[in-house]
C-alpha angles and dihedrals in degrees: 000000000000092000091056092045092058090059097054104098111227115170122217091248090057093050092046092050095047091043086086086068092061097269105154099201146339089268094054090048090052091048091049091050093049091047092051091048092048092049089051090052092049092049093050096047135081102237097182092124117171102164134050090237090057090050092050090049093052091044090054092047091050091049091054095043101042100078095049089048090051091051089049091051091048089053089051091051092049091046093049094048107031108206131205122198112257 
């Protein structure tokens, strides 16, 4: 999760603006976004995995889908709290 969170681009103005909402840092915002995206993936997937091959398939699907989900969540955060550079 931490590797994916480092690739989600969150500018300083975004972190500063959302800081009002109890976001401690840019890193914690990234972690929260990745966690939310991952939880969305878990909720939308059938995780009744009985074989190693099934697990590897889901793992591969999650790896491909996680970054786009993170970008989507970041857009939602930015849309919800419009930020202007200070």
